N, C-alpha and C positions, 0 to 999 in steps of 0.2 A: 301617490298626489305626492304633492310639492311640502317640503318640510316648513313653509312659509306660513307664517300664521295669517288667519283669514281675516280681513277686515268687514266690514258692513258701511255704511253712511252713518249711519248712528252707533254702532257698537264695538268694542275692542275685545274678539273673541280670545286674541293671543293666549290672556290667564286660563282659560278653560282647556286647553288643551295640552296632550303629555308630551310637549314636544320634546325629543333627545338635549338630553342635561349632561355635559362631562368637560374635564377639563382634560381630556384625555388627546393629545392637539393631533390636529389633520398632517400635519405636518410631523414628520419623524425628528426632524433634527438628532439622529444616531451617533453624529461626530461628538456632538456636544454633551448627549445627555450619555453615554455609555457609562465614560469615564467617572461619570457621578455614582452610578450605578455598582460600578467597579470598587468603589470606596466604599459603599454601604454593605458592600459582598463585605470587605473585608473588617469593614468594623462591627458587624455583626456575627463575624467569623461562622461565614456561613458551612465552609467545610468542617470544622465541627459538628454544627447542627445537624448537618446532613446523618456525621459517623453517627450521632446521639440518635436520629430520629431511626435509624436502619440497625442497630443494634440487636443482635438477636436471629435475624433474616438471615437466608440462604446467602452466601456471598458469587455473585461477579463482580473478580476482577479482570480489571484491562492491565495487563504487562507493560508500561509504554519501554519498546525502544528507542535507548537512546540516540538521540539528534548528537554529532559533531559541534562541539562550543568552538568554532572556529570562526564566526562572521554571522551578520545578519542573515534573520530565515527568509526565505525565499514562498513561493506560493505552492513550491510543492509542500514546504512546512506546513503551512498555513491548513491545507486540502487533509494533510496525516493528523494534525493537533483538532482539526476541528470533527476529523471524523469519532477520532478515539473518544472527544469527549461528548460526543450526540451518543457515542454507547455508553458509555458509563452514566450521560443522565435519566436517557430512556429506560437502564436497567433499572437506576434505582426507581424510577418511577414504573415499574412494571412488578415491583416489589422486592428488588434485591439491596445487598446490600454493595453499595458499588463503589467500593475505593478505586483511588486515582493518587500513583502517587509517580512524579514528572521524572525522569533522569536524561542523564547527559553520557555521551561517550568523551572520556576528555585525552586518553591517551593516544599515542600513534604517530605518524608519521607526517602528517599536513602539517601540523604545530609545531612537530618539533625544524619541518623544513622553513615553517616560519621563522621562528626566532631564530635559527642562523642565516637567515638572510637579512632581516631587519636589525640585528644586534649584531652580527657578524661579517656576513659580508658586504655588506654595504657601505660598513664602515673601517674594511679594509683591515677587520682583524681575523685572529686565527683563531680556529675551533677549539674550545678545547678538546687536552688528551681524553679522551675518557679510563685511561686508563690508571689517572691519577683520581682518587676518589670523591676526595675536595672537588675538582671540576666539574665532575657527574654530577655532583650533588647542587652543585650552583646551577647550571644548565640546567636541571632537572625542575626548579622552582623556579627560572623563568618560565619554561613552558607551564606549570602549575600555575603562575602569576595571567600567562597568556590566557588561557580556557578560563579560568574565575572569571576573568574579564568578561569574555562572550559568552559563559553562562550564564552571570547577571543579565546581561544586555537580552539575552534571549529570553529567560524568564518572562522579562516586563513584555517583550513583544508578543510572547505564547499567552499571556494573560491578559493582551488587550482583548483576545480574538474573543473573551469569554470564558474560557476554562478554567473550571470545577478543580480545583485539585490540594494537594498537600504540599505549597510551594516553599511553606518554610521548611519543609522536610525531606526536598528533594533528595533524590540519588544522586551520586556520579561514580565513576568508575576508579577517579584518584583518589577518593577518600581514605581516608588510612584503615579504614573496616573493613572496605570494599577491597582495596586491595591487599589486604590480609586473606580478606575470604577467597580472593580470586587465588592467590598463592597455595591456598590450603588445597583447593579443588584443584589445579595439578597436582598438588601431591597425593592425590586420590589416585591421578590414571598410573603415577609412578608405581604406587601400592600394589595397584589390580595389575601390571603386568604392562599396559597397554602403551607408556610412553618412553618412549626410545631416540639412542643419535642413531642416525644413519645415512649413509651416503645417495641422495639421491639428485636426478636432476629440477630443480624449480625454477618456478618463474624472477626472476632476476632481475630487478631496476638499476640499470647503470648510473644512471642518473641520481638516484637516492639511495644506492647502495646496501641497499637490501632485498631479501627473496620476500613476493607476494604470494597471498593467499588469491585463489582464482574469485573471487568477489572482489581485489580491488585490480580488476583488470576488465579492461574494456576493449573490443574489435572498432580499429579504424581504417580506413583505405592507406596502405601504405605498399610503395613501389620496390619489389625484389628484383635480385638478380639473379635468376633463373636458367640453370646452365644442367646441359647432359654431359656425362661423363663415362668413357670407360674404364670397366675393369679386367684387367689381361686374365684371362685363366692360367690355372699355372701351368709349367710347361709338362709335368707328367698325364696331363689329362691326352692325350692322345692326338683324334681328331678336331681336338675340341681348344686344345692346344695355343691354336692363332686363333681364337674367340676372345672378344671382351662381350663381359654381360655391364646394360648399358643403365647405369641410375640417371634420374634426373631428382635436382632440388634447389628449393629458392633459398637456400643459407650455403652457399659455397665455403663461407667460415666451419663449416664442422664438420670439415674431408678432412682436415686433421685428426679428428676424433674419431674417423671409421675405425670398425673395429669388424662390422659382419653387413650383409646385403639381406636384406628378407623378400623370400617371394611368397608364394601360393599355390597351395596344390588343387585349386580350385580351377586356376586360368592356366589356357593353352599357352605353350610358349614352344620358341621354332629358334631354330638357327636359318639368321640370313644374310646374304652376300650383296655388295655394292657392285653394280656392273657397270655401273657409268655415273660417273660425279665428276664437277669443274677440275681442273686443274690447280686452283687455289682453296680447293676448297679443305676442312679441316680432315673428314673423312675422304678416303682414296677407293679408286676402285680397288677389288678384291679386298676390300674387308671385310672380315665375319663380325655381325651381331647375334647375341642372343635379346631376343626380345620379346615379349608378350602379344600375341598374335594381333589381339583388338587395337593394339598400338602401335606396331612397327609404321603403317604408312604415316601417321603422325608423325614420329619422330624422324624418318626419313625427309618429309618435308621440311620438319624446320630447320632439319641437317645440310640441305640443298641439295639434295641426291635427286638425278634425272631418271637412276633407274634403280631396280634390286631385284632378288628372285630369292623363292624360298628354298633353303637345301634340305632341310628333314625338319622332324619334331624331333623334341625333345622334351621329355617325361619330369614329373616332378621326381623321381628318384634318380634321374641323370643329375638332375638340379640338387640334391639333397646334398648328394655327394661330392659336391664342385665346390672347388675351392680357388680363390682368384690370387692375384697381387694389388695390393697397392698402388692407383695411380700417381702415387707422391714418393713410390721408395727411387731411396736414393739422396733424397733430397736433404740435405746439410745430415747423411747419415744416418735418417732416421726413415721410418714406414717400412721394415726391412721382418714383416711378419705374415701371415695368413688371412685371409679375409674370408672364414666360410661363409655360405650360404643357408639360412632360416629359414624356414614353412612357419608362415608367420600371418592370422585369422584378419588383421591390421590391410594388406595387403590389398588393393582391387585393380583394377585393368581402364579405371574409369575415365586415369586422367595420365600422365609419365610413362614409364615405358613398362612397367609391371612387375621392377623392383623397386625396392625402399632401401634407398641409403641408410645404413642403420650405424650412428654413434650414439652411444648410449648414455655419453655424460649430458648430452642435448635435447631429448626428449622423452616423453613416457612410453612410448610405444616403442622407443629403441630400448630403451633401459629393462622394459617388463620380458623382453624375448631373449635380452643378453641375459639377465640373468637368470630366467625360466632355463635358457640353452645351457646353462651354466654347467653341469656335472658329466653333460656329456659332451660339451666343448675341454673340459679338463680330461676326459678320457683320450680328447685328440691331440693331446698336446697344446692346446692353445692357452695363451695364460687368458685370466677373468678378467684381470682390473681393468679399473676401469679409470683412464686419464681424465686428469685438471687441467683441460687445455687454455679455460679461459680464466681471468679473475673478476676481482667484487669490480673491476674497473672498466672490463671490458676488452682489456686486452690478452692476447693469445700468449700464453706462459711457454717456458723450457719444453714442455713435453708435449707441444706441437714445434718439430725442427722445421727449420728457417723461416719461421715465421711469430718467431718468439716478439713481443711489443708492438705489433700490430693490432688496432682497435677496430673490431666488429660494429660499437656504439662508442662515440664518447662522452665525455663528461657532460657537454649541450643536448646527448639524445639525437646528435646527428650519426649519419651513418661516416664508419670510418675506412681505412685502408685496406682492410682482411680481406673482403671480396675480390678485390682486386690484385692483391698479390696470392692469391689462392689461385683464382683464372689464369693468370701470367706463369703461374708455373707450371699447371696443366697443360699448359697452350704449348712451354718451351718441351712438353715430354709427351708431345700427340698425344693427350689424353683428353682433351677435346672435344667432344662431338660436334655441341651448338650453344649456341646461349642467347638470351631474349633478357627483356624484363617485363615483369607479372604486375600489374596492382588489383590487389586482394586486400581481403579483412584480415589484418594481422594483429596480434596481441600490444596491446597499450600500458602505461599503468593511468590511472581515472585518473592518480594526484599532478601529476606531472606532466601528463598527455604523450609521453615518449615515447618510443619501441622499448620494448623487454627485450627479451634474450634466456631460451632455458641454458642455464648450466650446472652442472653440477658440483655439491656444495655439501658441508658437512650440516645435517639439519637435526632439528627436533621433532620426531615425529609421533603421532599418537595412530596405534594399530588400527585398522579397521576389520581386518580377518582377526587377529590373537584372540584365542579363546581367554574371556577373562577372569581374573583372579578374585574369589568372592572376599573381599574385605569389610562388608558390611555386617550389620549385627543379623542374627541366623532370621530366618524369614522371612526376607526381605528380595527381592527381586534378583537373579544371579546364583541365589544360593550355590552349595557345593554338592555336587555329585557324594554320593557314598562312598568314595576314597579318597577325599578332602582334596580331591582339584577341581577345578574349574571345568563346567559343562562343559564337554564336546561341543562345539558349534555357537554359545553364550559370548558370541563376538558384538563390538557396538554397530559395526552394520546390520546385525538382523536385530536385536535392542532397538535400531533408529527403525527396521522396516516395519515392526512389530508397532513399536508405537505409533506410525505415521495411520495403520491399518484404525485405529479408537480416535483417532482427532477427527472432528470436525473440520472440512475447512471448506472454506467462504473466498471466492466461488469452490464448486467440487475441481476444478481443472486443478485445480492448486495439488490437488493429490496427488496425479498421475507426474505433474513434475517434479516435483519433490521427491518421486518416489526413483525417476529414474535419475536424478543428480544424486543419491545415496546411493543406488543398486552400481553406478560406476564410478563411485568417489574412490582414488587412490589415497592411502593413506594420509590420515590430515596432517600438513606441516604448520606448527604451530608456532615456531622462532622466527624474529626479526633480530638483526645485528645494526640496532637503535641503543639510542639512551634512553628517552620517553616512551616507559611502560612498565610495567610488572617484570620483575625478571624471573625468569626461570629457574626457583628458587630451590636449586635442590646441590648435589656436591656429588662428583661423578669422581673415577677412580682408572685409567687408560686400562684399556686389555690389550693393547700392542695390532690389535687388528682393525684399526680403524672406529672401533664400538666403546661402549665405555659403562662400568658397574655403578647405577645407581645407588647410593648410598638410604640405606632403610634405617633411620631410628628415630621413633617417636620424639624421643628428649630432644635432637635437634631440631623436627619438623615445630615443634612446639615454639623452640626458643626465635626462630625463626618468624614463624605465625605474632606471636604474641610481640616480636619489636618493631613488626607491621604496624599492628593493630596500634601501638603507640606514639611511632615514628611515622609512621609509612614506609614504603618500597623502597625510599633512600636508603633505609636502615642496611641493607645491601653489600649500599658502595662508601660505606662510614669507616673511617680507618679503625682495624683490628675488628672485623667483623667476620672475617674467616675463622679466628680463635674463638668467638663470642659463642660463634653459634656452634663452632665439632666440639667445643668445651674438650673434652678427654682424648676427641679424636683426631684432635689439631692436628699432632705429628706424625699421623699418617698420610696417606698421598692420595690426601683429596683435595678434590682443584672446586673451587667453584665459578659457576656455566656464566660468563658473560651477557648469552644473548636476553633477549628479553620476550614475552609474549607477543604475541601475535592478537593485536586487538579484537580481531572475530574472536578470540578465546576471553579475554576481557569480555565482549559485550555477552557472548556465552552462556556467563557466567551471574549475570546478575539476577535471577531468579535465585542463585544461592544466596545473595544478602540481601532481595529486594522480600520475594516472597515469602523465603523463609524468617523476615526480621519478624519476632514477636510484637513489636512495637508499630509496624504501620499494617501485620495481618495477623492477629493472636488465633494460633490454631490453624492457621490456614496449613501449613506445611504436614501436620498430621491431619487433616481429615479427608474422607473420601469425595475425589473430585469426582467432576459428569464423566470422563473419560472412564471412572473405574465405579460407572454405577451410584455415584453420590450425585447430591444435590449442588454442589458448590461447584463453582466456572472459572477457570485460566485463560485469559484471550490475548492470544499477541496480534498485534493487527500492524501492518508495515505495506507498503508498495511491495509490488508482484519480484523486483528487483533483488528482495531479502530470503526467496525459495535459497538461492547459492549466499544469502548472507546471515544475517542474524537469525534469521528463522531454521537454518542447517545449522548454525555453530552453537546456540540452546540446545538442537534438540538433540546434539550429539554429546554435548556437557552431559547434561540430564541426562540422557540413558546410558553412558560411560560410568555415571556415579551415583545414579538414583535407579537404573532399570526404568524408565520409561521419560516421555517428554515432558516441559515442565509449562506447557501448554493441554486445555480442553479444545479450544477453539483458535485458528490461524484464518482472521479477513485478510486478504490483500485487496488492493490499489492501482489502481495505472500509473500514468504521466500526464500533467497537464502541460498541453497543446497551444498553438497561440489559434486565435480564431480560422487561420485559415491548415490547420491541421501540423504545422512544424513545431519542432524542438523548440522549446525557448531558447534565445544565445544571446550575449549579450554583444558580442559581434555585429548580428543582426538588428539587434534594437529590438527585438520583439518581445522580449520579457516584460512580465505584467506584478511591481512587486504587489504584496500585499497590503505593506503601512500607505501605499496610495489610496489604494483601493479605500482604507479604512477614514481616510483621512478626507476623502470626498463624499463620500457617503455611509460608512458606518462598518461594522464588523459584521453586524446581523444580513449588510445585504453580501457579504463573501459568506460568512454558513448557508445562507439561504441557498446560492451557488454551489455550494457543496454539495449541500443534499439532494439536490434537484436536478444532478448529475448522475450519469449510469458512473459511480466510482470505480468499480468492477473492471472496467475498460479504460482506455486515456481518455482524457477530458480536455474539452478547447474551454479559454478564456478569452474574453478581450471587451475592446469600447462596447460595441452593440450588444454583446452576452450579459455583460453586467445591464446595457441600459433594459433589456430586456427585464432582467433579473428585480430590477429597483421596481419598474410598473406590476408586476404579479408580488412583489410586496406590497406598494403601495394599494391594489387591490383589497388585500386580505389584511390590509392594517384599518380603512378605510368599515370596512363590513364591524370588526371588532368594535372599531371606535362609535356603529353605529347601535352596536350591540349594550357598550357601556354606557352611550343615550339615553334607549329604551328601560336601562334596566335602574334609573338615576328616582325609578317610579315604580320599583318594586320592592315589597315588604313581605319578608319571611311568611308570616302570618299570612298572606294572601293567599299562598300556596295552592295552587288546584289539583287532587288527585288524578294521574293519567286514564282513569276510568270514566270523571266526569267531565272530560274535556272534549269539546269540539275534535270530528273527524280532521278538521286537518293538522290540528295539535296532536293527535296521537299518530297521524301517518309522518311526522316528525322525529317523533320519539322514536317509533319503527325503524328511518333511514339512522337517525343520531347511533341506535342499536349496532344496525348494520355497519355501518361506518368504525363505529367502534371495535366491532369485530377486523375489521380489514387492518387498520391503524394497529394495533394492539400485535397482531402475527407480522405483521410489516416489519414494527419496530425488534418483536422477536429475533423476525428471518437480517436485521441489517440490513434489512429496506429501505435505505430511507427517501430514491425515489419514487417509489409508490407511496411513500406518508403524505409528502407534497403532494403528487398530483393527486391524490385521493381528498386529500385537503382542500386543494386550489377548487379542484374542480367544486366539491359541495357545497363551500362558501360562493363561489361565484354563482353557480347555475343554480342551486337550488335553497340556497339561501336568498343572495340578493336579490336573484333576476326572479325569485318564485315567491318564497314564503314570507320574507322581508315585505317583498312589493308590495303582497295581496294584504298580509296584517298592517301596514303603516297606516289607514284608514284606520282601523278598528283599534289600536295603541292609541293613535293622538285624540281619537274626534269621540268614542265612548263614555258612555257614564262611570263615574268612578266604581259604580258596582255592579259591571258588566264582567261575571265571566268569561267571557270570550278573552276580553284583555286580558283578564287574570291570569287566565289558561295561558295565553299568549308571550306576556312574560315567563309565568313558569318554564313553558319551553327553552325560552330565549335563557335563561338561567344556568338549564341543563346546558344549552349549548356552549355558552359562555366559558362554562367551566371546564368541558370535554375538548373544547378547541384548545385554548388558552394552554390547557397542561401539557393536549397531546403536540403542539408547536413548543411550547418547553426548551425541545431538548436543541430545539433547531433555533428558533429565534430568541436565543435566552435574554436578551438585552427587553425586545418589544414583547414577551410574554410577560416577564415579571414587572413592569412599565403596567400591563393593563391589571395582571392581578390586584398589584397596588393600587393603582385608581378605582380599582370594584372593593376591596377590603380595607385597604387601609390599613391602619395600625392592629387592627384583627386577625393580619395574616402576617407573618415573618418572609413567607418566600414563595412564591412558586414551586421553586425547584426542591422543597421537603415536603409537596404532593405528591401522592399516587394519581394513576389514570385513573376516572372518576368511573365506579361500577353501575354499569346500565345494566336494569332491569329485563331478566329475560321475557318478561310478560309484556313488555314495551313490543316484540316482535307481535307482526299482524301480517301476514303475507298477503289475507284475502283482501285488508285494506289498503294492501300497496298495489294488487295487481284490479283495484278499484277504480284509486288515485291514476295509474296509469293510464287508463282509457282518459281520465277526466281531463289530466296536462294536456293527452294529447287534442282533445277536442281544444281545448286552451290554444294548444300551435295552431291550431286553425283560424279561428278569431283573433288571437296575435298578428302574423301575418295579415289579415285582412284590413283589420287596422292599419298595418304599417302603408297599405298600397294609399289606402285611404289619406294618409299624414301626409304620405312624400306627393299628394297630388292635393293638396292644403285644404281638400274637405273639409279636415276636422286638424284641430290642432294637440288637448289634450285629449286623453282615452276617454277621459269623464266629459265629450261633448257626444261620445258614440251611444248609440245603442242598438248592438248587433241582434239581427235574426238570425238564429243558428237553425239549420234546418239537418235532423238527424233521421236518415232515411232507417236505417238501421233499428234493430229493434231492441235487440240486447243493449247498444249503447242509450238510446233512449230512457230507458228505464233508468239508467245507470245516473243518468240526468237530472232525474225526475223530482228530486228532494235537495238539486244541487241549487244553491244559488249562485248563477252563472255570474252576475254583474259583480259580485264581490270578488268571482275568482278569474275576471275576464279582468278589473279594475276599469268597467264604464259605471255609468251612471244607471245603466237600467241592461235589463238582456231577455230574449225572448227566444223559448224553444218551441219548436215546430217539427213533425215530421211530415208533413209537406214536401215533394219534389222541389229541389232548388231548382231559382231559373239557369241558365244557361251563362251569365254575366255574375252568378255568386261567385268566391273563392274558397280552392280549394286545394288540398293535396293529398300527391298523391300514394303517401304512405299514411293518409288517414282514410281510409273510403267511407264512404254512406255520411261524410259531412262538408257544411260548406255553406259560408258565411254573405252575410248580405249587411254592410254596413249602413244602418240607419241614424239620423242626427236624434241627439235625446230631446225627449218632450218635458218641458216645462221653466222652473225657474232655478238660476245656480243659487246653492245656497249658500250663505256669506262666511259658514265658517267651514264645512268641507267641501265647498267646490262641486258637490255634486249636482246636476239637471236632472229636476225631477218632478212630478205634477203634484203632489204634495207639500210642494214649498209653500208655505203659508197660509196652513190649515190648523197652525198653531197657534191662538190669536193675542199669546201672550209674548210670542218669538215670530212675528211673521215671514223673518227673512230666511230662517233656516229650516231643517225639514224634520220631523214631528221625532227623530231619535236624537238627532240632532238638540230638539230643546227639552228632551229628556234629561239628556244630558247636563243642560245650561244650567235646569232648577237643582239638581245635585251639586252642582258647583253653588249655588245660588245658598243652599241649605247649610255649606260647609264655611257662608261665609264669604263668597270671591264675589266683588262686584260685577253683574255684569248685565 
């Protein structure tokens, strides 16, 4: 029925109707109201009250993966932080102590690069000489100030999203106590024997002048120079002496570093002869080439050879003994060494020639096969020294004779002249078979967006496969074997793989992904050649073979960590730092390491100074966590790219120092795309700024979008999607508003027991209990799209379009004494409390607004509540089955009414009196005691088991039911607008129905003039 008050010619009955009354506005005005709510939360110290309320409960801790403090937040940040907030709020309402401490990553190249650009390069100033400690400290302070500025900006932007956490007690990797703990964690790896300095090829950014971790590299299209090159077989190999092994490479600049050729014993090879070729060709008639059979044809086509033949098969035994000359032999007096052939599993016959040019300075596979064959090579008299052919500027060195000074990549990240110089030398020596250009995916720095190179440099590593020495207290994971040495096989890789097994991965596919990464991960390179970070705070003594002895002295380590705690890591660069830290050892040949830690080591160590901080998480470090069969849980939640980033570095750091993962649950989300499924890009102009959505529509709209999406996959956002989200929100808000308006007339002393309620109310309690189970489980499973979908369907379909619609007449028009009215209000009260608390983690502002509108000062905040407990006794499956039938019949009636309304035979449904034909005896029996007029919202309804006329309305999926809509007979009630023949039967109130007349008498008895 309409919410408008009824009027008659002589009476105004509006004062006798229980019409909805609420100050909860229909228009949300979220951009204006939300900041006021944030101010209130701050004023009442909501975070502190949450901690008080949850004291003593099992812990569910979401450890915040630190965003980087160097710019305004973007839509990906908003998605991530909103998901984290929904996790913590929902877990709190499920009954846990769900503390949240936000944090920031502050060290690293992006900030350092920005300071160099803004404060030095753009002003024509020279970057400070970092060998000068004072200059180093001054530069680091500039970086610290820059990070602090953006940390404060981001903090306010995150708070505006409605995130509740310990914003005052936030953590940052540049905090002094954090820098001290990061140094302590590194010292633990030095103590357990896994930290070492080695020489390996690492990904190197020429532009940024530093090594990069795998997580700092992305793959982009790049056009490389591809060459096919001959390696002549050495003279002593008889009939093969005139042949050449052919390799293919897309990095000609690495050829001066070549020391071997890799082949595969699993591939078939042959000796091929060129029988016909153009006169101007690099390959000539009569040339003999050794190639993989599967690739011979493609090589000859690339080389413009018109005819060739296979002379013989070549076994792997022959190849294994074969030796070649370097194609650049004699250039500038260099390259006069043997190039052996080595059997390698990494070689395939998918592309190339079936042989892989092996430069151990410039590739992981190259390095591994060269070092793994070290003893064999030495026995053959082949020097195994790995050359340093490329420097930090991307220039070839004197160890690349004939090419020193040529650049692989210049300072701007552009291709240099090294490739062309090498190719020219190959042509001059008749060693080039063919050349081409290849567009392919090539590693780029994710910061400078410029190509990177592999180069051999001295770096600091943490070993993945070295047995870990036990340095922890007895009884902790990784305890020593009986002989006092580390347990064989107790390696960092083993520990990490075991930790992965006992972790819950959401979605489950995350386990396979990180498992594969850990299985194949090389030793963890943790050093960077930069200034802004935590130094690798150890002292070393050179051994003379390129390796170094690390000083193991507890007193020295304590002086370092104490100084960091007091002054920050700047203490490492202070004048006299070496002497102070070494103390009595200062006269010995101990050198201070200049490199800093990879920022992934920083963030991977955050558990050590956040989760083990007794202020934020008292007792968490010592309790038995979920992964160990306990009740307390630690979750990490980030984008899926963090399997190779923060998840991995945290797993490795904690496994190496504590023998287990720092987390029990790892949840990952996808990336945010535009409405057309494209990656967002400022150059394309398709970015969506969270600040604009908040300004235009409010943070709750953004929160609803986040939770309605399938975050496990990539999500889409755009104007149309936000428009649809706003419409969903509007419907939900209107339902909450109607409940608030109706509950204005509810008093707790009028509460009706479930057993005393009409069937319809008991049905709604049953459904409430069912929905409660779904919502609780969805929250427990971090499945927020199911929460939103379930509640939206429940509120729109079962409440607004069904229960509320049916009960409006009772709620508005029934007498004050009506048990049905009171029962309905009791149910609506249960519904309100459940729905608003269910929505509180998602629509945090709106739920709070509704809660305070209902309870005012008697309740501090909805966020201090737990989800309402529904009674098991409310479940009534038999009743639900019965009402499924009733609702199906109602659908047929509603459909018939719509047809009549469309034909303009009726306006309101109250103008109708449907005749319902039910030929199914079972259905007829169910409907016998049901007030069909009330259920169908008509003035009257009649039930018959007679066959329906052909013109009756029916639905195929409801057999045995058909409806003929007739006009309601009688007079229109001036109060309820029903059309009934009983209007006028009451002499005192002749313009209303007897039901309404009784209500008017009760109102009159209460002193209301009618």
